[in-house]
ZADO-306714 format. One record per residue (C-alpha): residue number from 1; x, y, z. Coordinates in nm, 3 decimals. Example, Ala and Ser with C-alpha at 12.3 -4.5 7.8 and 13.67 -1.06 7.14 Angstrom:
<r><seq>1</seq><xx>1.230</xx><yy>-0.450</yy><zz>0.780</zz></r>
<r><seq>2</seq><xx>1.367</xx><yy>-0.106</yy><zz>0.714</zz></r>
***
This chain:
<r><seq>1</seq><xx>-1.119</xx><yy>1.246</yy><zz>1.167</zz></r>
<r><seq>2</seq><xx>-1.085</xx><yy>1.500</yy><zz>0.893</zz></r>
<r><seq>3</seq><xx>-1.230</xx><yy>1.471</yy><zz>0.547</zz></r>
<r><seq>4</seq><xx>-0.877</xx><yy>1.458</yy><zz>0.402</zz></r>
<r><seq>5</seq><xx>-0.796</xx><yy>1.151</yy><zz>0.615</zz></r>
<r><seq>6</seq><xx>-1.114</xx><yy>0.975</yy><zz>0.505</zz></r>
<r><seq>7</seq><xx>-1.040</xx><yy>1.052</yy><zz>0.140</zz></r>
<r><seq>8</seq><xx>-0.687</xx><yy>0.920</yy><zz>0.189</zz></r>
<r><seq>9</seq><xx>-0.824</xx><yy>0.592</yy><zz>0.322</zz></r>
<r><seq>10</seq><xx>-1.072</xx><yy>0.562</yy><zz>0.036</zz></r>
<r><seq>11</seq><xx>-0.806</xx><yy>0.630</yy><zz>-0.225</zz></r>
<r><seq>12</seq><xx>-0.575</xx><yy>0.369</yy><zz>-0.071</zz></r>
<r><seq>13</seq><xx>-0.857</xx><yy>0.113</yy><zz>-0.091</zz></r>
<r><seq>14</seq><xx>-0.920</xx><yy>0.202</yy><zz>-0.455</zz></r>
<r><seq>15</seq><xx>-0.551</xx><yy>0.172</yy><zz>-0.544</zz></r>
<r><seq>16</seq><xx>-0.534</xx><yy>-0.168</yy><zz>-0.370</zz></r>
<r><seq>17</seq><xx>-0.847</xx><yy>-0.301</yy><zz>-0.538</zz></r>
<r><seq>18</seq><xx>-0.727</xx><yy>-0.174</yy><zz>-0.875</zz></r>
<r><seq>19</seq><xx>-0.393</xx><yy>-0.350</yy><zz>-0.841</zz></r>
<r><seq>20</seq><xx>-0.564</xx><yy>-0.674</yy><zz>-0.741</zz></r>
<r><seq>21</seq><xx>-0.817</xx><yy>-0.652</yy><zz>-1.026</zz></r>
<r><seq>22</seq><xx>-0.551</xx><yy>-0.588</yy><zz>-1.289</zz></r>
<r><seq>23</seq><xx>-0.345</xx><yy>-0.882</yy><zz>-1.167</zz></r>
<r><seq>24</seq><xx>-0.647</xx><yy>-1.113</yy><zz>-1.146</zz></r>
<r><seq>25</seq><xx>-0.714</xx><yy>-1.060</yy><zz>-1.517</zz></r>
<r><seq>26</seq><xx>-0.401</xx><yy>-1.264</yy><zz>-1.587</zz></r>
<r><seq>27</seq><xx>-0.373</xx><yy>-1.516</yy><zz>-1.303</zz></r>
<r><seq>28</seq><xx>-0.588</xx><yy>-1.612</yy><zz>-1.006</zz></r>
<r><seq>29</seq><xx>-0.347</xx><yy>-1.637</yy><zz>-0.714</zz></r>
<r><seq>30</seq><xx>-0.434</xx><yy>-1.468</yy><zz>-0.383</zz></r>
<r><seq>31</seq><xx>-0.078</xx><yy>-1.409</yy><zz>-0.260</zz></r>
<r><seq>32</seq><xx>0.033</xx><yy>-1.243</yy><zz>-0.581</zz></r>
<r><seq>33</seq><xx>-0.288</xx><yy>-1.037</yy><zz>-0.595</zz></r>
<r><seq>34</seq><xx>-0.211</xx><yy>-0.930</yy><zz>-0.236</zz></r>
<r><seq>35</seq><xx>0.145</xx><yy>-0.840</yy><zz>-0.335</zz></r>
<r><seq>36</seq><xx>0.055</xx><yy>-0.639</yy><zz>-0.646</zz></r>
<r><seq>37</seq><xx>-0.244</xx><yy>-0.473</yy><zz>-0.478</zz></r>
<r><seq>38</seq><xx>-0.028</xx><yy>-0.368</yy><zz>-0.183</zz></r>
<r><seq>39</seq><xx>0.249</xx><yy>-0.235</yy><zz>-0.407</zz></r>
<r><seq>40</seq><xx>0.006</xx><yy>-0.033</yy><zz>-0.619</zz></r>
<r><seq>41</seq><xx>-0.170</xx><yy>0.110</yy><zz>-0.312</zz></r>
<r><seq>42</seq><xx>0.153</xx><yy>0.203</yy><zz>-0.136</zz></r>
<r><seq>43</seq><xx>0.309</xx><yy>0.358</yy><zz>-0.447</zz></r>
<r><seq>44</seq><xx>-0.013</xx><yy>0.537</yy><zz>-0.539</zz></r>
<r><seq>45</seq><xx>-0.047</xx><yy>0.678</yy><zz>-0.189</zz></r>
<r><seq>46</seq><xx>0.318</xx><yy>0.778</yy><zz>-0.178</zz></r>
<r><seq>47</seq><xx>0.296</xx><yy>0.964</yy><zz>-0.509</zz></r>
<r><seq>48</seq><xx>-0.023</xx><yy>1.137</yy><zz>-0.391</zz></r>
<r><seq>49</seq><xx>0.144</xx><yy>1.245</yy><zz>-0.066</zz></r>
<r><seq>50</seq><xx>0.456</xx><yy>1.369</yy><zz>-0.245</zz></r>
<r><seq>51</seq><xx>0.249</xx><yy>1.574</yy><zz>-0.490</zz></r>
<r><seq>52</seq><xx>0.049</xx><yy>1.726</yy><zz>-0.203</zz></r>
<r><seq>53</seq><xx>0.374</xx><yy>1.781</yy><zz>-0.005</zz></r>
<r><seq>54</seq><xx>0.246</xx><yy>1.590</yy><zz>0.298</zz></r>
<r><seq>55</seq><xx>0.401</xx><yy>1.326</yy><zz>0.520</zz></r>
<r><seq>56</seq><xx>0.387</xx><yy>0.981</yy><zz>0.364</zz></r>
<r><seq>57</seq><xx>0.074</xx><yy>0.842</yy><zz>0.521</zz></r>
<r><seq>58</seq><xx>0.149</xx><yy>0.470</yy><zz>0.537</zz></r>
<r><seq>59</seq><xx>0.470</xx><yy>0.533</yy><zz>0.731</zz></r>
<r><seq>60</seq><xx>0.282</xx><yy>0.711</yy><zz>1.009</zz></r>
<r><seq>61</seq><xx>-0.051</xx><yy>0.528</yy><zz>1.014</zz></r>
<r><seq>62</seq><xx>-0.046</xx><yy>0.149</yy><zz>1.010</zz></r>
<r><seq>63</seq><xx>-0.426</xx><yy>0.132</yy><zz>0.991</zz></r>
<r><seq>64</seq><xx>-0.390</xx><yy>0.205</yy><zz>0.618</zz></r>
<r><seq>65</seq><xx>-0.198</xx><yy>-0.121</yy><zz>0.568</zz></r>
<r><seq>66</seq><xx>-0.473</xx><yy>-0.317</yy><zz>0.743</zz></r>
<r><seq>67</seq><xx>-0.730</xx><yy>-0.143</yy><zz>0.527</zz></r>
<r><seq>68</seq><xx>-0.530</xx><yy>-0.223</yy><zz>0.213</zz></r>
<r><seq>69</seq><xx>-0.513</xx><yy>-0.593</yy><zz>0.303</zz></r>
<r><seq>70</seq><xx>-0.884</xx><yy>-0.601</yy><zz>0.382</zz></r>
<r><seq>71</seq><xx>-0.969</xx><yy>-0.429</yy><zz>0.054</zz></r>
<r><seq>72</seq><xx>-0.764</xx><yy>-0.678</yy><zz>-0.146</zz></r>
<r><seq>73</seq><xx>-0.914</xx><yy>-0.972</yy><zz>0.043</zz></r>
<r><seq>74</seq><xx>-1.270</xx><yy>-0.855</yy><zz>-0.028</zz></r>
<r><seq>75</seq><xx>-1.189</xx><yy>-0.774</yy><zz>-0.392</zz></r>
<r><seq>76</seq><xx>-1.030</xx><yy>-1.113</yy><zz>-0.449</zz></r>
<r><seq>77</seq><xx>-1.313</xx><yy>-1.318</yy><zz>-0.302</zz></r>
<r><seq>78</seq><xx>-1.591</xx><yy>-1.110</yy><zz>-0.462</zz></r>
<r><seq>79</seq><xx>-1.437</xx><yy>-1.131</yy><zz>-0.810</zz></r>
<r><seq>80</seq><xx>-1.331</xx><yy>-1.493</yy><zz>-0.774</zz></r>
<r><seq>81</seq><xx>-1.691</xx><yy>-1.612</yy><zz>-0.797</zz></r>
***
């Protein structure tokens, strides 16, 4: 695993958590937090990959989607308390 791959995973987690946190400021619904967190992580990662002129990472590596869902799940239940 290269350092660029690890940084890509970390940035996807941050984008997902950020999307969930911003949504949770308005409403407290897990499915919508999951939706908005996933959208922000996928779009943020896609823009990053297009700027760096790389292959779009979430199309090739489905582990990123699992990591995004896990990040949102942890963010939601930590901030819910």
